[in-house]
C-alpha positions, 0 to 999 in steps of 0.5 A: 533534464525536466522540471515539474510545473505547478500543475504537475506536468513535466516540461524540459528544463530551460535555463533562459527562463531562469535568466529572464526571471532574474533579469526582470527582478534586476530591472526593478532596482536602481542601477547601482544595485543591479547584477551585471549581465555576467552575474545573471548568467552565472546565477542561472548556470549555478541553478542549472547545476544544482538541478542537475545534481539534485538526483530527482526531477525538481519542481518550479518551487525548488528552482525559485528557492535556488534562484533566491539563494543564488541572488543573495549569495551575490550580495544583491539583496535588493534584487532578491527582495524584488524577486521574492515580492514578485514570486509572492504576488504571483503565488497569491494570484495562483492561489485562487485557481490552483485546484482548477489548474490541477484538475485541468492538467489531470484531465489532459494527463499532464500531471505526472505526480497524479499520473503515477500516484497509484500503481494500480490506477490508469489515469487516462481512464474516465472513471479514474479521472473522475475520482481524481477530480473529486479528490482534488476538490475534496483535498482542497476543502480538507486543507482549507477548512477541515484540518488544523493549519499546523497539520496542513503546513506540516503535511505540505512540508513533508514533515508528516503525511496526512494520508488519503486527504482526498477522501477526508471530507467524506465520512470514510475509513481506511481498511477492514476485515469483511465479515463474509461469514455473517453476510453469507450465513445470515444474508445481506442487502446489496443496492436495496436487494435482499441477498439470502443465504446461498445454496451452492458454493458457486453462488456464494463466490458470486455473492462474495465478489459483489460484496467486495465491490460494494465494500471497496466503493464505501471505503478507501483502503484495502479489505480482506476476506477469508476462504474459510468463510466459503468452505461450508458451502462446499458441502452444501454443493456436495449434498445438492450434487449427490441428490442430482446424481442419484436422481439421474441414476434413478431416472435412467433405471440404473444402479451404481455402487456408492463409491462410484457415486462418490467419485462422480459427486467429487468430480462435479464438486471439483468443477464447481469449485473451479468455476467459483474460484474463477468467478472470484479471480476474474470478477476482482480483476475486471470489476471497476469500483467507484474510485477507478480501480480493481478492488484492493482485496486480500484473500486469506488462506488459513487451514486452521480457521476450519471448524472441523477436519471435514471442513478443513478438507473442503477448505484445502480444495478451495486453496488448491484451486485458488493457487492453481488459477493464480499460477496460471494468471490472467490473459492480457489484451494480446491473449498472453498469460500475465500476473494480475495485481489482485486479489492479493493472496496470503497463505498461512504456514502452519504445522499441517503444511510446513514440512515434507510429510505433513498432510497439506505439504502439497499445498505449500509446494503449490504455493512455492510454485505460484510465488516463484512465477506470480509473486504471491502468495505472501506468507504468515507464520501461525507459530510466530504470529501467535507469539506476537498477537496476544490478547488481554487474556494471554492467548495468541491469535493468527488472523489476516492483514487488512489489504497489504500489511495493516493489522488489527490489534487483538480484541476479545468481545463481551462473550470472551471470544476473539473477534477480527472480522467486522473490524476496521482501521480509522485512518493513518498519519505518517511521521517522516523519521529522517526529517526528525533526525536531520532537524536535530543536527546530530544532537541526540537529546534534541532528537528526542525533543523534536521527536516528541513534538512531531509525534504530538502533531501526529496525535492531533492529526489522528484525532482529526481523523477520528473526530471526522468519523464520529457522528457518522450515520450508518446510512452513509454506507449501508453495506458496511454498517447495516448489512453485515460487512462491519456491523448490523446497526439500525438506520439512522444509528451512529457508528461511534460505539465502533470507534472506541475500546479497541474495536477499531484501530487508528494508525501512526505510520512511520517511514525511513527508520534506516535513514533516521538512524544513519542521520544520527550515527552515520551507520545503517541500523543493521550495524549491531551498535546502532540497532538498539537505537532503532529499536528504541525509536520504535519502542518510543512510538509504541509508548506514545500510542499506549499513552494516547490510548489511555487518554482517549480509549482509542486503539492507536497502533504503529503502522509500517507505512507502505509508501508509494507516492509519499516515498518520493514526496518525503525524499524531495522534502528532505532535499528541499529542507536540508539539501543532499545529505549522503546516506539520507537524502541523496536518493529520490526515495526513502526506505519503507518502515523498518526495512533494510535499505534496498541497496544494502547487501544482505543475505535473505535469511539474515535480512528476515532474521534482522527484521523479525525484531521490528515486526512486534514493534509495528503491531498496526502493520508490518511486512518484510520481503526478500528480493530473489531472481527467477526461482521457478527452477529452484523451488527447493530454495523457495520452500527453504525460505518459506520454512525459515519464515515459519520459524523466524518471522510473522509476515513476509514475501518473496519478490521476483519479476513477472514481465511481458513486452507486447511488441516482441513477446519478450517475457524476461525482466523489463529494465529501468534506464535513465534518459534525460534525467528521467527513469523509463522502462524499456524492453531489453530485447526490442527497446520498446518504451511504450508503457501501454505495450509493456506488462510489468508487475512489481511488488512495491508496498506489500502489494503488486503494482501494474500501472507503473510508478513515480520517479522515486519509487522507480528509483527504489526498484532500480536500486534493489539488490538480490538477497538470494 
């Protein structure tokens, strides 16, 4: 069994240290008020038992809380008082250098929480450490100086989560849809260098990757680009290649039939498309942004974004090549093809590709093959999305998420045209729904009262985010605000006009709807009798967002938070505040957003149908998944699932496994086992546990992680049941 020290490092549990601490406080009181030696050992042993039964790696603070409780349970209140005073004084001393200790632990790779905070960052790498170091200083500044004290306290207690506080001191936003079309067609500026409209598809792809890297270094969330913005450059290359081929034929004094020329041109064009797509894939995977990770980018594949049938044909070639290359994967350091984390791919299911016999069904078959092996693409149903995303004029729209699941709300510009690219999200604050339910102690009326209080706290925290962005000069991130990624503002101009009127969104995140309903009713939210309560809770948050929008003219939106480290933080907070409550706080994680609990047995189609009720009530971000076994030899079942998605749910994905052991070459599922109270990854073939020699890819929060996970998320992965 291990414990987490204040600097985040893990050390073996030592019961003698607890006994010594109690004994030290014991000596500070009169002899007739002291604990006996037997009572000291009894209290220490009880604390050890509580730690063992906690279901997670406990922190020093949790242990000290347990010690206080045990001393008071023995009616030795004077000893408890001395212990509390000693603890307070030590805390005051530590307060002066907490940030220093955390940074030093981070540099030495001793801080377990930071090491596993982001499943796509390697904390041993200097660039990642530099980002984390800056983040610790920024976080400290935000908590001490920039945020309201009650927001800080609620964040520390796990009542809410103020996301990305390590970036809050800077004037940075969350995620966006890059207006790649504008930047490629009208030119842009990168690092002070003018980049003009490209004259070939391959050059357009190269410029796109440079834009992706620059954008990733100017904000902290996900970004999305659309392949439709690259499609026009296919014909640019086609015309150039045709001229070259004709010149070659003429220079040799030869003649060729037009159909033969077409064949040569299309062959060379396909080769250029292959090289261009390869540039995007390899550049994204190998680029390291200023925050120490590959750019978090989503590539959108939507045939109906093309503006003509000819352009749709060209777009289909790009999509086909993108899927083929992703199916192949990338080589690891051993030269073995593995699954990369990025770019995330999103494929739109539409009338032209959903059924056998439709003109682009071959792309859907290729997408199914890719999903079965590499976990992507994920799927958007054009039909369902157009029913869900309705603008003020009553028109439905289909468009890409920002990053993994964050969605903009429909927006019509001053010319009456829908606009998505060039828009962004200002930030996220998440409410811990199970905490609201447990705080109500089973009283539904009290639940709604506490819920409103917590939502108002989130409201003020979100306004702190908004107000931090107000007054930001376009000079802060020229690639975003001046050179087309999001806007074409002048130097020295503020971005304020983009923060209002629905142009950008700001997100109220939520987590643990399942546990919340279970705490109130003792049943899962999939129970037909409790589902209406779950929907009512979702609607209540939407109503609050509508109220805030009317008050501020800011587009507040409900966001199904993709908890990573926070799933563990919230679970630990619930255990600390309420103890172990069966079905609510008895695991090291809480459930993402509205999802069915990962351990609940449910059929894939029933799960998707059930969760489809909640996606329209989570307009700022929603994605559902089904957990499946290896489906590479059963692509018909994959396609059947995709067709069900098309007919029933807006946005969904299939989760499978894609692992490799560098020690023995095993390419099956790397397993999770428990040792000394900690979950570790192990190759079932050779027993290898060295994470540096294991390639494990798991989708955890709507995106694929490859750098392993904290204990809470690892427990959630271990508990997942198959839906097919």
